[in-house]
Structure formats: structure tokens, C-alpha cells
C-alpha positions as CSV (number, residue, x, y, z in Angstrom):
1,M,-40.7,-53.6,126.6
2,E,-39.4,-57.2,126.5
3,K,-42.1,-59.8,126.1
4,I,-43.4,-61.2,129.3
5,I,-43.8,-65.0,129.4
6,I,-46.7,-66.5,131.3
7,I,-46.6,-70.2,132.0
8,A,-50.1,-71.5,132.8
9,G,-51.6,-74.9,133.3
10,P,-53.3,-77.2,135.8
11,T,-51.7,-78.2,139.1
12,G,-49.3,-81.1,138.8
13,V,-48.7,-80.7,135.1
14,G,-45.0,-79.7,135.4
15,K,-45.1,-75.9,135.1
16,S,-42.2,-75.3,137.5
17,D,-39.8,-77.7,135.9
18,F,-40.6,-76.4,132.4
19,S,-40.2,-72.7,133.5
20,E,-36.9,-73.4,135.1
21,L,-35.6,-75.0,131.9
22,L,-36.9,-72.1,129.9
23,A,-35.3,-69.6,132.3
24,Q,-31.9,-71.2,131.8
25,R,-32.2,-70.9,128.0
26,I,-33.4,-67.3,127.8
27,N,-31.7,-65.6,130.8
28,G,-35.0,-65.4,132.7
29,E,-36.2,-64.9,136.2
30,I,-39.2,-66.6,137.7
31,I,-42.1,-64.7,139.2
32,N,-44.7,-66.6,141.3
33,A,-48.3,-66.5,140.1
34,D,-49.7,-69.2,142.5
35,Q,-51.7,-68.0,145.4
36,G,-50.7,-70.6,147.9
37,Q,-47.0,-70.1,147.3
38,L,-47.2,-66.5,148.4
39,Y,-47.6,-67.7,152.0
40,E,-44.3,-68.4,153.8
41,P,-45.5,-71.3,156.0
42,L,-47.1,-73.2,153.1
43,S,-44.4,-75.1,151.3
44,I,-44.9,-78.9,150.8
45,G,-48.7,-78.6,150.5
46,T,-48.4,-75.9,147.7
47,A,-45.6,-77.7,145.9
48,K,-43.4,-74.7,146.3
49,P,-40.0,-74.9,144.6
50,D,-36.8,-74.8,146.6
51,W,-36.4,-71.3,145.3
52,K,-33.9,-70.1,147.9
53,N,-31.3,-72.6,146.8
54,H,-31.9,-72.3,143.1
55,S,-29.4,-70.7,140.7
56,I,-32.3,-68.9,138.9
57,P,-33.7,-65.9,140.7
58,H,-37.3,-66.5,142.0
59,H,-39.6,-63.7,143.1
60,L,-42.8,-63.3,145.1
61,F,-42.5,-66.6,146.9
62,D,-42.9,-66.6,150.7
63,H,-44.1,-63.0,150.3
64,I,-46.8,-63.1,153.0
65,T,-45.8,-64.0,156.5
66,Q,-49.2,-63.4,158.2
67,P,-52.5,-65.2,157.7
68,M,-54.2,-62.6,155.5
69,H,-56.0,-62.5,152.2
70,F,-54.1,-61.0,149.3
71,S,-56.4,-59.4,146.8
72,N,-56.0,-59.6,143.0
73,A,-55.6,-55.8,142.9
74,S,-52.7,-56.1,145.4
75,Y,-51.1,-58.8,143.4
76,Q,-51.5,-56.8,140.2
77,K,-49.6,-53.8,141.6
78,M,-46.9,-56.0,143.1
79,V,-46.3,-58.2,140.0
80,K,-46.0,-55.2,137.7
81,E,-43.4,-53.6,139.9
82,C,-41.5,-57.0,140.0
83,I,-41.7,-57.3,136.2
84,K,-40.2,-53.8,135.8
85,S,-37.4,-54.7,138.2
86,V,-36.6,-57.9,136.3
87,Q,-36.6,-56.2,132.9
88,A,-34.5,-53.3,134.2
89,R,-31.7,-55.9,134.9
90,G,-31.9,-57.0,131.3
91,K,-33.6,-60.3,132.2
92,R,-36.8,-62.0,130.9
93,A,-39.8,-62.1,133.3
94,I,-41.4,-65.5,133.4
95,L,-44.6,-65.8,135.4
96,V,-45.5,-69.3,136.6
97,G,-48.5,-70.5,138.5
98,G,-51.9,-72.0,138.5
99,S,-53.9,-69.1,140.0
100,G,-55.8,-67.9,136.9
101,F,-57.0,-64.6,138.4
102,Y,-53.4,-63.6,139.0
103,Y,-52.1,-63.9,135.4
104,H,-55.6,-62.6,134.3
105,T,-54.6,-59.3,135.9
106,L,-51.8,-58.8,133.3
107,L,-54.1,-59.3,130.4
108,F,-57.3,-57.5,131.4
109,E,-58.2,-54.3,133.2
110,F,-61.4,-53.1,134.8
111,S,-63.0,-50.7,132.3
112,A,-65.3,-47.9,133.6
113,P,-66.9,-44.9,131.9
114,S,-64.6,-41.9,131.8
115,D,-67.0,-39.9,133.9
116,L,-67.2,-42.5,136.7
117,P,-65.7,-40.9,139.9
118,S,-62.9,-42.6,141.7
119,F,-63.4,-44.9,144.6
120,T,-65.1,-43.0,147.4
121,H,-64.9,-45.4,150.4
122,T,-68.2,-44.0,151.8
123,I,-70.4,-47.0,151.9
124,S,-72.7,-47.5,154.9
125,A,-74.0,-50.9,153.7
126,P,-72.4,-54.2,154.8
127,I,-69.1,-54.8,152.9
128,T,-69.7,-58.5,152.4
129,W,-69.7,-60.9,149.5
130,E,-73.2,-62.1,150.5
131,H,-74.5,-58.5,150.3
132,L,-73.0,-58.0,146.9
133,N,-74.4,-61.4,145.8
134,E,-77.9,-60.1,146.7
135,I,-77.4,-57.0,144.6
136,D,-75.5,-58.3,141.6
137,P,-75.0,-62.1,141.5
138,E,-73.1,-61.9,138.2
139,R,-70.4,-59.7,139.6
140,A,-70.3,-61.6,142.9
141,R,-69.5,-64.8,141.0
142,S,-66.4,-63.2,139.6
143,I,-65.0,-62.1,143.0
144,H,-63.4,-64.2,145.7
145,P,-65.5,-64.0,148.9
146,H,-62.5,-62.6,150.8
147,D,-61.4,-60.1,148.2
148,T,-62.6,-57.2,150.2
149,Y,-61.1,-54.5,147.9
150,R,-63.1,-55.7,144.8
151,I,-66.3,-56.3,146.9
152,E,-66.1,-52.8,148.3
153,R,-65.3,-51.3,144.9
154,A,-68.4,-53.1,143.4
155,L,-70.6,-51.9,146.2
156,D,-69.2,-48.4,145.8
157,I,-70.3,-48.5,142.1
158,F,-73.8,-49.6,143.1
159,Y,-74.5,-47.3,146.0
160,N,-72.6,-44.1,145.0
161,H,-72.9,-44.2,141.2
162,H,-76.2,-46.2,140.8
163,L,-74.8,-48.7,138.4
164,L,-74.8,-52.5,138.5
165,P,-71.1,-53.5,138.8
166,S,-71.6,-56.3,136.3
167,S,-72.5,-53.7,133.6
168,L,-68.8,-52.5,133.7
169,Q,-66.7,-55.2,132.2
170,M,-63.1,-56.3,132.4
171,G,-61.5,-55.2,129.1
172,Y,-58.6,-56.9,127.3
173,K,-55.7,-54.6,127.9
174,P,-52.4,-56.5,128.3
175,Y,-49.8,-54.9,130.5
176,G,-47.3,-55.4,127.8
177,P,-46.3,-57.7,124.9
178,Y,-46.5,-61.3,126.1
179,H,-46.4,-65.0,125.2
180,L,-48.8,-67.2,127.1
181,V,-47.6,-70.9,127.3
182,H,-50.3,-73.3,128.3
183,V,-48.7,-76.5,129.6
184,I,-51.0,-79.5,129.5
185,R,-51.0,-83.3,129.7
186,E,-53.5,-86.0,128.6
187,T,-56.1,-86.4,131.4
188,Q,-55.1,-89.9,132.4
189,D,-51.4,-88.9,132.6
190,L,-52.2,-85.7,134.6
191,Y,-54.4,-87.5,137.1
192,A,-51.8,-90.2,137.6
193,R,-49.2,-87.6,138.3
194,I,-51.5,-85.8,140.8
195,N,-52.2,-89.1,142.7
196,E,-48.5,-89.9,142.8
197,R,-47.5,-86.4,143.9
198,T,-50.1,-86.4,146.7
199,N,-48.4,-89.5,148.2
200,H,-45.0,-88.0,147.7
201,M,-46.0,-84.7,149.5
202,L,-47.4,-86.6,152.4
203,K,-44.3,-88.7,152.8
204,Q,-42.1,-85.6,152.4
205,G,-43.5,-84.0,155.5
206,W,-46.8,-82.4,154.7
207,L,-48.4,-83.8,157.9
208,Q,-45.6,-82.2,160.0
209,E,-46.0,-78.9,158.1
210,V,-49.7,-78.7,159.1
211,A,-49.0,-79.8,162.7
212,G,-46.5,-76.9,163.1
213,L,-49.0,-74.2,162.0
214,S,-50.5,-72.0,164.6
215,D,-54.3,-72.1,165.3
216,T,-54.6,-68.7,163.6
217,W,-53.1,-70.1,160.4
218,K,-55.2,-73.2,160.6
219,E,-58.4,-71.1,160.9
220,F,-57.3,-69.0,158.0
221,L,-56.7,-72.0,155.8
222,R,-60.1,-73.5,156.7
223,I,-61.6,-70.3,155.2
224,K,-59.1,-70.1,152.3
225,K,-59.6,-73.7,151.4
226,I,-56.1,-74.3,150.0
227,I,-56.3,-78.0,149.1
228,G,-55.3,-80.5,151.7
229,Y,-54.6,-78.4,154.8
230,D,-58.0,-78.7,156.3
231,D,-58.2,-82.4,155.5
232,I,-54.8,-83.1,157.2
233,E,-56.0,-81.2,160.2
234,A,-59.1,-83.3,160.3
235,Y,-57.0,-86.5,160.0
236,Q,-54.8,-85.4,162.8
237,N,-58.0,-84.9,164.9
238,N,-58.9,-88.5,164.1
239,I,-61.9,-87.6,161.9
240,F,-60.9,-90.1,159.3
241,S,-58.2,-92.6,158.3
242,Y,-54.9,-92.0,156.5
243,E,-56.2,-93.9,153.5
244,E,-59.3,-91.7,153.3
245,L,-57.0,-88.6,153.7
246,V,-55.0,-89.6,150.7
247,L,-58.1,-90.3,148.6
248,R,-59.7,-87.0,149.6
249,I,-56.7,-84.9,148.7
250,Q,-56.2,-86.7,145.4
251,K,-59.8,-86.2,144.4
252,K,-59.9,-82.5,145.4
253,T,-56.7,-81.9,143.5
254,R,-58.0,-83.7,140.3
255,N,-61.2,-81.6,140.5
256,Y,-59.2,-78.4,140.9
257,A,-57.1,-79.3,137.9
258,K,-60.3,-79.8,135.9
259,R,-61.6,-76.4,137.0
260,Q,-58.2,-74.8,136.0
261,R,-58.5,-76.2,132.5
262,T,-62.1,-74.9,132.2
263,Y,-60.9,-71.5,133.4
264,F,-58.2,-71.4,130.8
265,R,-60.7,-72.3,128.0
266,S,-62.9,-69.4,129.1
267,L,-59.9,-67.1,129.2
268,L,-59.0,-68.0,125.6
269,K,-62.5,-66.9,124.4
270,K,-61.9,-63.4,125.9
271,I,-58.6,-62.9,124.1
272,P,-59.0,-61.4,120.5
273,H,-58.4,-64.0,117.8
274,E,-55.6,-62.1,116.3
275,D,-53.6,-62.3,119.5
276,H,-53.9,-66.1,119.7
277,R,-50.6,-66.2,117.8
278,Y,-49.0,-65.3,121.2
279,I,-50.6,-68.4,122.8
280,H,-48.8,-71.7,122.7
281,E,-50.1,-75.1,123.9
282,I,-47.5,-77.6,125.1
283,N,-48.6,-81.2,125.7
284,L,-46.0,-82.9,127.8
285,T,-47.6,-86.3,127.4
286,L,-47.1,-86.3,123.6
287,S,-43.6,-85.0,123.3
288,S,-40.5,-84.0,125.2
289,V,-39.8,-80.8,127.0
290,D,-36.7,-80.2,124.9
291,L,-38.7,-80.3,121.6
292,Y,-41.2,-77.9,122.8
293,L,-38.6,-75.6,124.2
294,N,-36.8,-75.4,120.9
295,Q,-40.1,-74.7,119.1
296,L,-41.0,-72.0,121.6
297,L,-37.6,-70.3,121.5
298,E,-38.0,-69.8,117.7
299,Q,-41.1,-67.6,118.4
300,L,-39.9,-65.6,121.5
């Protein structure tokens, strides 16, 4: 199997531009690993690339047209099929995105005892994150509150097999050979880019994008908490000023970038040390994209 390339990093760091340059150099195709960019109506606010008009094939963008949660398990199945399709055409699969749980699914698999029966779907207890949190807070912390598949699976393990779900760990089992490229910038540089990008996105038409969403979509996004959409709706309902809107989105985005960097550090600790040779860190504050590309190409 050809090596899969995963481009990870915090929001606003420049992953999309880097991946497009890399794809041009290695005959690659880009696969989305960003949750927000799966949803068709969310474009400006998710910094979605103009993928339809790009010469490089892009996949799994605008995949979901209805306001529905898309579980990690569903993404895992879909992205593996997409990778196979790309590789069958003799191209290199390049995953790009900031949703850590999505590229996590290609590196880790849920491990269970060999004698654990398959999912039974016979739970009479409430299938809610809150209920799981009462039973097993450790497992609940690792599941999105709207990931009903994983919540139900965890409750199935507890009620039907009498085990704490957290006692069954995610094991390191990469889908295939890979290179993981972590794109970073110095904090001050990254935060300045985030602040500037927020202003640009708002001027580009983000307000109009939100105004054009149906009430169903707006309610879904309030639950989903994709950055900016609920704040723009509040601004359009005269809850606060435009200046406050800008500051709120900038702050939330900076905090999100900080959480992404923390998540990646925790991910590194789970990957065996001997496989760290497949992990590359690229600091775009300290050097040019071209230099890093040349160094990376020597190792691919």
C-alpha cells in the first residue's frame, strides 16, 4: 500500500495551502479531515477551499447536505473507502484537516477481548451521553456528546457484557503505512493570522452565509458549536455589536487552536517511539514552505 500522508495542525496555520503544494509535487489527491467542511452550507466560516474549481481532485468536501451529526465511525468507514479509490488510480492520498478524532481513526482502532460478542443493539437504558457519563466518566470524556454510535456501543458493553467501556482501550493499529506532517507556527504568528483571517472571512460574506441558513441548520449549529455561527446569529439578533462579534470569534478560534495543539501532543504520546520517524514537524514561521517540501519529499 502506498503511504498515506496526513497533514495535521491548528486552525489558521496554513494546512490547505501546504497540502495543495505537496499534492502538485507528488501527484496527490486531497481528502478532507475537517468536520465543518463536510457540511455543504458551511463554506466561509469553515475556511473551506474552493475545491470544485481546483485542478487537484478534492474529496469528502460538501459531503453532508442535511443538518445531521456524522460519527467518527462513519467517517472512518468513508475515508478508508476514499483512500482505496485514490490509490487504485495510482495517486497519493493526502488527508488534511484539524479534526483530530478524524485522523485518529486511521491510526488507532478500538480493541476488545476476542470473546466479546458483537454489538447487540438491545439496550433499554437511555442512550445519552449524560447517562454514559454517570456510568463511566472516563469513556464519556472521549466521546462527542452527539456521537450516538459510540455512546450506544459503550452502553452496550456495560449493560450486556458487564464491563466498563473505559477498560477497553483504543489500540495503535494504523490503517496502513503513513507519514504524519504536523504544520505549526510560532504562537504570536499563528494568533495574528487567526485574527486577520477572522476579519477577512467576515468581509468575504460570512454574515450572509449565516443569514441564508434555515432555522433547522441554525439550531443544529448551536448544538454543534462550530466556531462563529452562533455568534453571528446572535449579532444579527442585535445581542451584541459587530466589534464584540469580531473579538468573540477571534478569541474562540485562538482557544480552539490551543486545544488542537494540546490534542496533537497527547496523540504523539500514544504513538510508539519507533514510529516517530514517520512524524514530521514543519514550522512555517521559521522557514519557507519550499524548503520544508524539499526535505519532506526526500523522506516520502
